[in-house]
Structures are given as C-alpha cells and as structure tokens.
C-alpha positions, -999 to +999 in steps of 0.1 A: -591+316+075-584+281+061-561+274+090-586+285+116-613+263+100-589+233+101-583+239+138-620+241+146-627+210+125-600+188+142-609+200+177-647+203+176-663+182+148-676+146+157-648+121+160-667+096+138-667+122+110-632+137+114-611+104+115-627+088+084-624+121+065-587+124+074-581+087+068-597+082+034-570+101+014-543+082+033-560+048+029-564+055-009-527+064-010-517+033+009-539+010-011-525+023-044-490+020-030-498-015-018-511-022-053-479-010-067-459-032-043-479-062-054-476-053-091-439-049-086-437-083-070-460-098-097-440-085-127-406-093-111-419-128-103-424-134-140-386-133-145-376-161-120-376-171-084-342-155-078-355-121-089-385-124-066-362-132-037-339-103-046-368-078-043-376-093-009-340-089+002-337-053-010-370-046+007-349-043+039-331-013+024-364+002+012-376-002+048-345+016+061-350+045+038-387+046+047-376+045+084-356+077+080-384+093+060-408+085+089-382+097+114-380+132+099-416+133+088-431+121+121-406+140+142-413+173+124-450+166+117-459+157+153-444+189+165-462+209+138-496+194+147-492+202+184-480+237+177-509+244+153-533+230+180-518+254+205-521+282+178-484+288+175-478+306+142-440+309+142-427+274+148-445+252+121-428+268+090-394+267+106-399+230+116-411+222+081-379+235+065-357+220+091-371+184+089-370+186+051-334+196+049-322+170+074-341+143+055-326+151+021-291+153+036-295+119+052-307+104+019-276+116+002-253+101+029-271+067+027-269+067-011-231+073-011-225+047+016-247+021+000-231+024-035-196+023-019-203-010-002-227-025-026-214-061-027-208-066+010-242-049+017-259-074-006-242-103+012-251-088+046-288-085+036-289-123+031-282-129-006-272-164-017-247-167-045-276-174-070-295-144-058-265-120-055-264-107-092-301-098-091-298-082-057-269-060-068-287-049-100-318-040-081-301-024-051-277-002-072-306+016-089-327+019-057-299+036-038-298+065-064-334+072-053-326+074-016-328+112-012-361+113-030-376+084-011-367+099+023-378+134+011-412+120-002-420+104+032-410+135+051-431+158+030-461+134+030-462+132+068-457+169+073-487+177+051-508+150+067-501+161+102-514+195+093-548+179+086-543+182+048-542+145+038-558+151+004-527+170-007-504+143+005-525+117-014-519+135-047-482+131-043-481+095-032-507+083-057-490+100-086-458+081-080-475+048-073-497+048-104-467+058-126-448+028-112-475+004-121-473+017-157-435+018-159-429-017-145-440-038-175-426-012-199-391-013-184-390-050-174-405-066-205-409-041-234-375-026-230-360-060-217-343-044-187-354-072-163-350-065-126-330-034-134-361-021-151-382-027-119-357-007-099-356+021-125-394+023-125-394+026-087-368+054-086-384+074-114-418+072-097-403+082-064-388+113-080-421+123-095-439+117-062-413+139-044-417+168-069-456+166-067-454+166-029-430+196-029-455+214-051-484+205-028-467+223+001-475+255-018-512+247-019-540+256+006-528+263+042-498+239+041-466+252+055-444+259+025-408+246+023-388+278+026-351+269+029-345+303+045-364+292+075-341+262+081-328+263+117-300+246+136-319+253+168-316+225+194-353+229+201-362+216+167-335+189+167-347+176+200-383+177+189-375+157+157-356+131+178-383+128+204-412+126+179-393+106+152-374+081+172-404+057+176-407+057+138-371+049+132-372+024+160-403+007+145-390+008+109-354+002+118-361-028+139-385-039+111-356-038+087-334-057+111-361-083+115-365-086+077-328-091+074-327-118+101-358-134+085-340-136+052-309-151+068-330-177+086-351-184+055-319-188+035-314-220+054-346-234+039-338-224+003-347-197-022-384-208-022-387-198+015-372-164+009-396-158-021-426-172-003-421-150+027-414-120+005-448-124-011-465-128+023-450-095+035-465-077+005-499-093+010-499-085+047-491-049+039-520-044+016-544-060+041-532-038+069-529-006+047-565+004+054-560+000+092-527+019+092-543+046+071-572+048+096-546+052+123-529+080+103-563+097+101-565+097+139-531+113+143-539+149+132-570+148+155-549+135+183-521+161+178-544+191+175-567+179+204-537+172+227-522+205+219-556+221+228-557+200+260-588+181+249-578+148+264-612+131+264-613+137+226-579+121+223-592+090+241-625+089+222-607+090+189-583+062+200-611+037+207-630+047+176-599+039+155-592+006+173-627-007+171-631+001+134-597-015+125-604-047+145-638-053+129-623-048+094-593-071+100-615-099+114-636-099+082-606-097+058-587-124+077-614-150+073-614-144+035-576-146+034-575-177+055-598-195+030-580-184-002-544-184+010-530-207-017-548-189-045-535-155-033-499-167-031-501-185-065-510-152-081-474-142-077-455-174-081-468-208-091-438-227-078-453-254-055-427-249-028-432-211-028-470-216-026-468-241+002-445-221+024-462-187+016-497-199+023-488-215+056-470-183+067-499-162+055-524-182+076-503-179+107-502-141+103-539-138+097-547-158+129-535-129+151-538-099+127-569-086+145-547-076+174-528-051+152-552-021+154-548-019+192-510-023+191-506+001+162-529+028+173-514+027+208-480+033+193-493+062+172-510+079+201-480+077+223-458+091+196-482+120+187-487+131+223-449+131+228-444+101+251-412+089+236-404+062+262-437+044+259-438+051+221-403+035+216-411+005+237-443-001+218-426+006+184-399-020+192-422-047+204-440-063+174-410-065+150-382-064+175-385-073+211-405-104+204-402-111+166-365-113+164-361-137+194-388-158+179-369-159+146-338-171+164-356-197+186-387-212+169-371-224+136-345-241+156-371-263+173-399-264+147-381-259+114-400-241+087-432-242+107-415-222+135-404-196+109-439-193+096-454-188+131-429-162+143-451-131+135-482-145+152-463-153+184-449-118+184-483-103+179-497-120+210-468-110+232-469-074+218-506-071+227-499-083+263-472-057+266-493-029+251-524-033+272-510-022+307-491+007+292-522+020+275-543+015+306-519+037+326-516+065+300-554+067+293-561+067+331-535+095+335-551+116+307-586+111+322-573+124+356-556+154+339-588+162+322-607+166+355 
C-alpha cells in the first residue's frame, strides 16, 4: 500500500509540494554534511597551514570515492525510479543488491591500490615537500574508509530515488553529526592532530553506512538482499548508462581539483589553503540548491517512467527558478562579507586575500548553477547518457581545466581565482541549446 501511495504522490500531487517535500530531507543532510566539512576544515586549520592544505589535497581522493558512490547509486537509483514509475515489481530489488555489491567491491579495490602507492599518490595529488607528511597521515586513514564511503553514497541514492529521502537523511546526518563531535576530541583532546581528523571521518562514515543499511529495511524501501545480486548485462548496462554522468562529473571534478592544486602550488601553500577553504564555502552555499535538485529527481524518474512528460518539464522549471532566486540572495551576502568568512578558518593574511578574491569571483556567476545542475540531473534521470555526460563534463572539465591551464599563465593568481566563473558562463551557453532541444522533443512526444 505504501508503495502505491508513493507512486500516486510523485505522479499526481502538485509539483510545488512534491519537490520541496522530497528536497527538505536531502537539503538538511547536505547542510549538516557541509557543516561537518567546514568544521573539519576549521579544526584542522587550527593545527597549521600545511594541515589545511593537506585536507584540500586529499579532498581530491574524497571526490573520487564520492564519484564511484554516485556512479553506482545514481546508476542503480535512476533505473529503480523509472522501474517503479512503470510499476515493475521484479527489477528494483535485484538492482538494489547489484549496485550495492559492485560499489563495495570497488571501494575495496581502491583502498588496496591507494595504500600500496601512498607516497607517489600524495605527490601526484600536488603535495609539496612541506605538506607531504600531513597528506600521507590524512590519506592513509581515509583510504581504509573507502568501501564504507562508496557504500554510503550508493545506499543513500538508492533510497532517495525511491522517494524516501527522509530515510536517507537519517543515515547521512548521523555520520555527519558524529564527525563534528569526534573532530575536536581526536585532534586536540587525544592529541592525534591531522590523523585524528581522518579517523573521525572514517568512523563517522562507517556509522553512516550501517544506519543506511538498516534504513533499507524500513518502510517500502527495497531491502539489500545479497541473494538477489545479478551478473545480468541488463543491470550492468543500466548502471553504466545512468551512473556514467555522475562519475564523469565527479571524476572530472577530482581531476580539476588535482590540476588546481598543481597550479596553486606555484603560488605557495597559502594559495592551496585559500582555495581549499573556498571549495568548502561554495559547497555549503550550493548544498541547498543541489538538494533541491535531488528533490526533483524522484519526481522526474517516476513521471518519466509513467510518460508524464509535461510534469517532468514543469518540475524542471520550478527547481531552476527556486534555486536561482536563492543563490542570487546568498551571493550578495557572501560578496560583502568574503574576508570575514575566509578568516573564520585561517587568519593568515595571504590565505584571506587569495581566498576572498577567489570566493567573490565564484559568487559572481553562481546564479547560473541551478540551470546547469538541474539540466544535468534531468538528462541523467530520463536516461539520456550522451547529453548528461556532456553537461556533466562541462562545468568542471571541458571549460574549467583549460581555464586553469591558460588563465594563470597570463593573469597570474587573478587568473587562477577567476577560472570557475569563466567556466560557469561557458557551461551555461553550452547547456541552453541542449535543453531547448530536449524539452521541445518531450513536448512533442506528449502530444
């Protein structure tokens, strides 16, 4: 009965009610997670500039692990939402188990490879000789949590795509809140320094994973039954089709972060630390908008599976408009108080100067993100892998990486600070015609 009500709610209730109700648990989860990221940065920054920079460098690895979690979670979750929208009872539990098993196996493989090549990996990520010891201490512990990090993201997305975001919120928030408590305990009280920050992160991820696994047994969620795991090529292709845009987006984002660290390294440790803080601040600002987009995806998947194309389009514009208004308001505030926000994490004048300038550059074009982001989410959810991959690669790859390689060469540190804004403008110009074509096509199919 619960499953039937969920179907009716996602396919018939007013869009202006469904999307916020689906989004609020995700937004709360992301805000708490963002708060944890900022707290992590804050506590680590009390050690020294090198520790702050090391966390920024290892953030690339965290992004890679997240990318694989998104790959298996989005790949399996998108399939499950469309199948549930089409009232398919057999496929969703099989896909849930299949996506979960592949995710855990990938985490174990990445853990082994990372630990085996720890020192060269740290150099490859952009560590200077002064940052290297801190990077290795932090990265070594983080790698042990790789299976749980990927597993958590996979389970979180599977639950959310079934229209049960509240259950996923419990798992994500439990780990994030625990991390905020453990950080000062391990870093300062127990005197573990940057190792303590990494240990707090891994323990919190393990708890989050266990809670999410438990949540799959609640309500009408598809339970993880390992007996239903399948080697079927149908599920493998579906995961690849639905998950590739996520790993493209996150993978290219990780590559971009790595290149940014290499470029920033030429301007000193303060540049790496300043940009690391900006990444955290930008994430917490956009968390609400990303969460709103996540609230749109279950409605999009169920409605598309039920062939309600006008509802898919209506939900798209509702999500874009709400996100744009929010970001315009927040960007004004952030632009005014940029120095104060950066100095909360590191009072080093060089870090504040570089970080505040980069932050203002990002805020200038941040209002374009809802259109870019929601377009990518819609293409991924309705199984348009080519368009989804192109859009996923644009903001942090097709345009940002070339900007990193070109602009600092001509404009120095200012060019580095402006790279993301230039990329946002070009990404918007690429996204607009793609979305015009796809929306027009859906309108014609709906006739």
